[in-house]
Structures are given as C-alpha cells and as structure tokens.
N, C-alpha and C positions, 0 to 999 in steps of 0.2 A: 504494500500500500504506500502511495506517494507520501513522503515526509512523515511517516509514522514515527513513533517513539524510538524505533530501532533502525531507522534508515541508515545505510552504510555499515551497520553493525552486523556483519554476516556470520559471526561466531558467538558462542556463549561467552567466551572470554572477553571479546570486544564489548558485548553488552554489559557485562559486569564492570569492566574498567571504566566505561563511559558513565553509566548511571550511578555507580557507587563512588567513583573517584574523580572523574573529569568534570562532570556537569555542574557541580556545586562550587568549583573553584572560582575565586574572583579573577578579574581581568586587569593586567597591567598592559596598557597600550603604549609601548615605549617608542613607537614611531608612527606619527600620523600628521595630517595636514589640516586639522581643525584650526579655526581662527580663535585665539584666546579672547578677542573682543566679543565674538559671538557667544562664547561660553559665559563670559562675565555678564553681558547684557541680558542673556537668558530670555529671549523673546520666543513666543510661540511661532511655529511655521504657519504661513498663511494658507498653505494647502500642500498636498502630497507632492506636487510637481516641484515646489521649492525644496522640499526635504529630499527628494529622490533624484531629480533630473538636473537641477542647477549645478553645473560644474562637474558632472559625472561622465567623464569621457569613456568609461567602460560601456555605459549604456549608449552613448552617442555613436560609438563605432558600430554597434549592432544595428542601431536604427538606420544608419547610413547604408549598411549592408542590405537592409530590407527595403531600400529605395525611398526612405522617408525624406521629404525635402528639408533642406537646412532651415527653412522658416519654422519648421515644427520641431527642431532640435535646439538650435542656438538663436533662432531668429525671433520674429515679432508675432508669431502665432500666440493665441491665448494659452494660458496654463492648462486649461482643460483639454484643448486640442493637442498639446504636447503630451499630456498624460495618455490620451486616447491613442496617439501614435505609438507610444511605448507599449500600451496594452495590446495593440495589433501585432507588435513585434514579438512579444513574450512567447506565444505558442510556438514560434519558430526557433526559440533558443534552447529547446530540449537538447541535452548533451553539453551545453555551456553552463558553467557554474552560476551565471546570472539567472538561469531558470530556477535553480534551487534557492539562491540568495533572495531573489524577489519574493518568493512565496514564504521563505523563512521569516523575512522581515514583516510581511503581512500577518503571519501567524503569531510570531513572538511579541511584536509590539502592539498589534491592533486586534488580535483575535479573529482575523479574517481567514477562513479556511477554504474558501472557494478559489478556483483557478482564475487568474487574471487573463482576460481576453477582451475582445471588442464588445461582447454581449454583457459581460459582468462589470465592465469598466465604470459605467454610470453609477451602479450601486456601490461599488467599492470607493469611488470618488467621494460620494456623499458620506458614507460610513466613516471612512478614514479622516476626512476633513473635519467632521464633527468632533472626533476624538483629539485631533491635533490642536483644536482650539482650547482644550482644557489644560489645567495646571500640570497634570502628569506628563505632558508632552512638550513642556518648555525644554530648552536645550539641556540645562543641567539635570533636570529630572530624567530625561532619556538616558544620560550617562549613569546616574545613580541606579535607575531601575534595571540597567544592563549588568549590574554588579561590577562596575568598573571602579577600581580604587586609585588608579593613577594614570594620567595622560601626559605624554611628552609631545609638545607641539614642535614645529620646525621654524626657526627664527633666525633672521639676519643679524649679524654682529652689530649693526647700527640701530636695531630695534630698542625701544625704551624699556620693554618688559613691564609696562604700566599695568596691563591687565593681569599678568601673573602676580604682581604685588597685591592687587585688589582681591583676586581670588584667594590668595593665601590668607588674607585678613578675614574674608567673609565665608568661604566655603569650608564646611566641616566634614563632609562625607567623602570627598575625594580630593586628590591633589592634581594641579596642572603645572608642570615644570617645562622650562624652555629647553630646546636643543640648539646648539651652536652650529649654524649652517653657513660657512663663509664662501659659498660659491662665487659671489660677486667680487670678493677679494682675489680669488684665484683667476677669474676670467678677465685678465687684463686686456684682452683683445675685444671684449664686448663694447658695443657703442656707448653704453651707459656707464662705463667705468669712471670717467671723470666726475660725473654727477654723484655717483655712489661714494666716491672719496670725500666729497663735501659733506654727505650725510654722516660718514664715519667720523670726520673731524668734529662735527657738531655733537655727536653722541659721546665721543671720547674726551672732548675738551682739549684736543691736541691739534697743532698744525702738522699737516702731513706734506712735507716738502721733499722727502727722500724715501727710498726703500726702507732704510732703518727706522724712519718715523712710522711708516706703515706697520712694520712688525711690532713696534712698541704700542701703537694704538690698538692693534689686535690683541696684544697681551693684556692690555688694560680691560678690554671687553671680555676676554676669557675670565679675568678676575671678577668682573661685574656679573657675568652670567653665573659663575660658580656661587657667588653670594646670594643669587636668586634661585638656588636649588638645581642648577643645570649639572647633569652628570654624564651627558652624551654630546658628542659632535656628530655631524653628518656631512658627507660630501657626495655630490653627483659627479663622478669621474667617467663621463661617457666615453671618452677616449683617454687611455692611460699611456703616457709617454714619460720617459725618464732621461734627463741629462743634467749632470751636476754643473754648477757654476760657482764663481767666487764673488766676493762682495763688490768689487769694482764693476764686474759685468752687470750685477743686479742693479746697481745705482745707475748705470748707463741705460739699461733697459727701462727702468722706471722713469728716468728723465726724458727719454725719447717718447714714451707713451704720453706723458703729461704735457709735452710740448707739441703734441699732434702728429708726430712722426709715425709711420707704419712699421710695425714690428715684423720680423721674419718668424717663420714657424719655429726655428731653433731658439730664438730669443724667448718666444712664448713658453716653450718647453722648459728652458732653464729657469725662468721665473716661477712657473708653476711647481717645478720640482723642488726648488729651494724654499719657497714659501710654505708648501705643504710639509716639507721636512721640519721647518721651524714650528709649525702648528702642532705636528705630532709630538715634538718635545714638550710643548705647553700642556697637551693632553696628558702626557705621562706624568708631569709634575702634579697635576690635579687629580690623578687617578680616575680620569674619565674613560669612558668607552668610545672608541672611534668607529664610526660606521662608514664604509666605503661602498657606495652604490655604483656598480660598474656596468658598462656596455649597453646603455640606451643609445639609439640612433634617432635623433629628434628632428621634428619639423620637416617631414619629408615631402609635404605637399605645399609647394611655394604659394600658389594662389590662395589656399585656405589659411596658410600662415599669415599672409599679408592681410587677410580679411579678419581673422579671429585671434591671431597671436599664438603663443606657446600653450602647451598643456590643454589642447582641445581635441586630442584623439588622433594625432598624425605622427606618432612616435612608433618606432619599431626596434627590433633587436639589432645590436651591433655585432660584428663578427671579425674581430681583429686579434692578433696575438696578445696575450695577457701575461704569461708566466714571467718572461724576462723583465719587463718594466716593473711589475709588482714585486718580484723578488728583489730587484735593486732598491726599491723604495723601502721595503720592510727590512732588508739587511742593513741599509744605511741607518735606520733608526736603531736597530739592535746593536750595531757597532758603537752607537753613542750611548745615551742614557737608557736605551731599551724601549721596546714597543709598549704602548698602552694596551689595555684590553681592546680587542678589535673584532668587528663583525664584518665579514666579506659577503656581499651580495653580488650576484650577476643576473642581469636580465636575460642572458643567453645561457640556458642550462648546460650547454656543451662545456662550459667553463668549470662546472662543479668539480670534476676530478682534479683539475689543475689547482683550483683554490684549496681543496681539501688536502692534497698532498703537500702543497706549499705551506699551508698554515701549520701542518704537523711538524715542520722544521723549526717553529718558533714557540712551541708550547713550553711554558715553565711558570713557576711561581703561583699562578692562579688556576684552579680547576676550570677547564674550558676557556682558557684565556683568549684563544682565537676560535671564532665560531663561523660556521657557514650559515649565512642569514636565511631566514625562512623564504619559501617560495614567494617571489616578489612580482607584483604587477601581472604580467602575462603568465606567470608560473603559480599563481595562487588558485589553481584548479585542483581537482582531486588527483589527477595523474601527476601534476607538477609538485604538489605537496608530497605525494608518495615517493617521487623520485628524489627530492631533496632529503627526506627523512631516511630513505634507504641508503643513499650514498653517504650521508652523515654517519649513520650507524656502521657502515662497512669500513669507513676510513678514519673514524674518530670515536668519540664517546657521546652517543645520542642522549644518554641519561643526563648529561650536563647542558643540553640545549636550552636556550632561553625562550624558545617558543614563538608563538604567533604574534603578529602585529596587524593593524588594519591598513596602514599606508593610505589612508582615506581622508577625503574631505567631507564625508557623510556622517551625520550623527546616528544613522540607522545601520551602520556597517558592523556593529558588534556581533551580529550573528555569524560573522566569518570566524570568530573564535570558536563558536560551537561547531561549525563545519570542520575546522582544522582538528579539533579534539576528537571528533568522530572519525576522521581519516586516520589520526594517530592510533586510536584504539582499534580500528579495523586492521591496520597493518600489524600491530603487536599481536592481535588475536590470530592472524594468519601464521605468524611465526610459531605461536604455541601449537596451533593445529598441525603444522608440519613437523613439529618436534624440534624446532630451532631455538625455542625459548621455553623455560619451565612453566608449568601451570601453577604459578605461585602468586596468588593475589597480593600478598604483602609486598613482595618484591616489585611486581609490575605496577600495582596500584600506586606505590610510592613514586615510581618513575614517572607515571602519568601526571600525578599531582605536581611533581617538580617541574616538568616541562610546561604544564599549563600555567603555573604561577610562581612557585617557590624559587626556582632557579633565577628568574628575572629579578625577584625582590632582593636576593642576596648578591647576585652578580653585579648589578648596577650600583649597589650601595644606597638605595633609596631609603629615606626615612618614612616608612609607611604609616599612614594614619590607622 
C-alpha cells in the first residue's frame, strides 16, 4: 500500500529499526538554505504555492519536463494556476523521489491522504490553505512540530547575523546557528567582487586595500561568527583546481582585480588556492567542521540564466578530475596545523570512491573526522542514498556518519529525514537478511539512532537545547 507505515521497510529488521529507533529521533538540520529572517518573523504562508513552489527548482525542473510554460513556474500566473500545474505534473513523477516527498508532506503536515492530481487539486488547495492560515503553520511552529532541534543556515561573511541574535534571545524550542559560506571571497573573478568587498569592509570595520587586509577581515568575521554559535563552514567548489603561490603574487593578483584588470585562469587558481588554505587554518583553530560541496556545473542555459538568474533549475553534474587537486589541498593543510573536521560532498556520484579512499588517508584524532557527505541534490533519491551509504560502509565507518540534511529552502522538507531513515533501515535490514550483519537490535538500533541524530550532536560540538 502506497506510503503505509512500513513503506520501504521490506524486512522485519528494517521495520523494527525504523519504528523503535529511527522514527522518534529529533532532527539536526546542519545544512540548509532557510532564511533566518523568515524564521524570526514567523509569518504564516499565504497558500501552499508559496510554501511549496516558490524557489523550489526541484519541482521547477519536473514541471518544465512536463511542458509547463514558464509563466506557470516562475512567471506571473496566479498561485492557484501554478499549484494546478504542479498537480498535473505529480502523477507523472512516479519513480522520482518528489512523488513520495509530495505526498509525505501532504500527509505528515496536513493530514491529506489522497493523491494529488488535477481532479483533487481544488480540494487539496482549499484544505491545505485553511490549515496554513493557522498558528501551527507559522514558520517556527512547522520547525518545532517536525521535531527539529537545531538548524544551520548558510550565511555570507558580510552578513550581520541580526536574526540569529534575535532568535537566540527569543526562541526556546530550537536553535538557529549560522554557517560561514565565503564563496564571494573566493570568487575573485565574479563581476560583483568589488561591491562585495565594500560590504565586507562595512561588516568588519576594516579597510581592505590588500590581500593581507582581506585575510584579516575574514579572520575577524570567523571570530564574529564563532561568537554567534557558528561551528561549520561551507564552500561551493564547483571546479577544484590547485596551484600554490607566494605573498607577492597574491598582492599583485588582488591589486590587478581591484584596479579593473582581467585576471588569467592561473592567477585565479593561485588566489583561490591560497585563500582557501588560509581559511582552512582558521577553521582548524576554531575546531569547526569544513564542508566542501564539489562538482556542480551551473547555469547551463544562457537565455534562462539571463532571464531568471542562478539557482533556478539549470545546474547539472560536473565531470572533471578531482583526486589530485583535492589531495594537494588536504595534504597542504595536514602539513601545516592539520585538517579540521571535514565533510566531502560531490554532486557527481562517480567521485565517491575517490573521496572515500582519499579521506581515509587523513583520519586521526576524531572519530569520523573526515566524512562522505550525504546524498546531495540530485543524489538524495532512494538509489542515491543507498549508494552513498553502501560505499561509506564499504570504505569507512558508517556507524560514525553524521546523517541526513535537507539542503533546502523549504520549511516543509523535513520529511526527507524520514525518507532517509527509512532507506537506512531498509539497507541494514537487507544486510541482516543476507547474513552480512547480526540480528542484534541493541547493536543496530544504537547505530541507527546515532546516524539519525546523536553523531551530529557530538561531532559538530553543538550546545543542544
């Protein structure tokens, strides 16, 4: 039966592990893209389209594949017409995780058990919108009712963290912590780099006239973020290259860029290598966890990028060599003060064996110090999760895995943690059935609880409420 209590749980062991050990564990969403201002202001959603379809390029891609006009995706069609366009698409998504996620969200949050399609859409629209108008469906209450104890947002070094401060003062049921994401500092070739430097100057209270000034300004922001509870950094390294440089080169590169000269690819690589290396040292000093998100290939449709901008559903997997530059970067850090705790994600699952075998070369001091990140973006499907979990287990210690994250802009995406936990229990149950793992509920149940929650709580060093 579709989405019954035991869906995906194909063995008795899987059912026991999920129902007795996984399902009740709280959630630590240590990487997401929720807006802290939205969380703080705590407004109700005006309708299900705002909650579901605004900014959700997972759904947008499937709607485009179904021939839905852009006016009914990101354009000026009414919210009901956009919802109806998604409802017409949903029956065709069978086999895609969005079919399960859509109906899980309807069931878990709104008590709607019927299938979403063109015929049911008007009834579901009315029923869900009525509930969304109530107090239980304000932003913060959605988080609380999903049993979320901690959320880590994604924040630029120049951000004030004003809403994190306010939430810390006012919110008693869960924590919202910043994550340090200095992509704009590293992307020296981006058109907006000079304007971003001005923002960083204002935020840090420092004049940035040299590369050395930039590093010191970023160091001050690392201190500031740490004082506001930050314990993770994050980097989008879509293309990873490595080339070392010296101080004089870096000052020349910085001066060229800030005076309007065009940099060569080699200069960009030297700058990014050295600045990232400096940042890694700062993370090590603070005992932060560094996250590296690798191998996205972004903005592939030029006309749509010009119309809609980035993060609108036109990104794909990158397919470049990764072992050599990543090894050089990690080894450089290890030869210095040492690596911080590190999570390696790749959008291209062919990279998993390379990442796993490479990270095994640097494990020390901390259990699971280097981790293979959860199935991310195009890989948070059932098969993608199973592949990541299986290879993690085969090449490292799955029992130390810090588990699932949403990587989402949606307040309704917490059912992905349930989906992941079911996949995890399904996989372990199959190992037991094949005789690869013992039928020992104490051992396996503790492992499941750790992966679902406890490992993240201890690994990141959060002060849990």
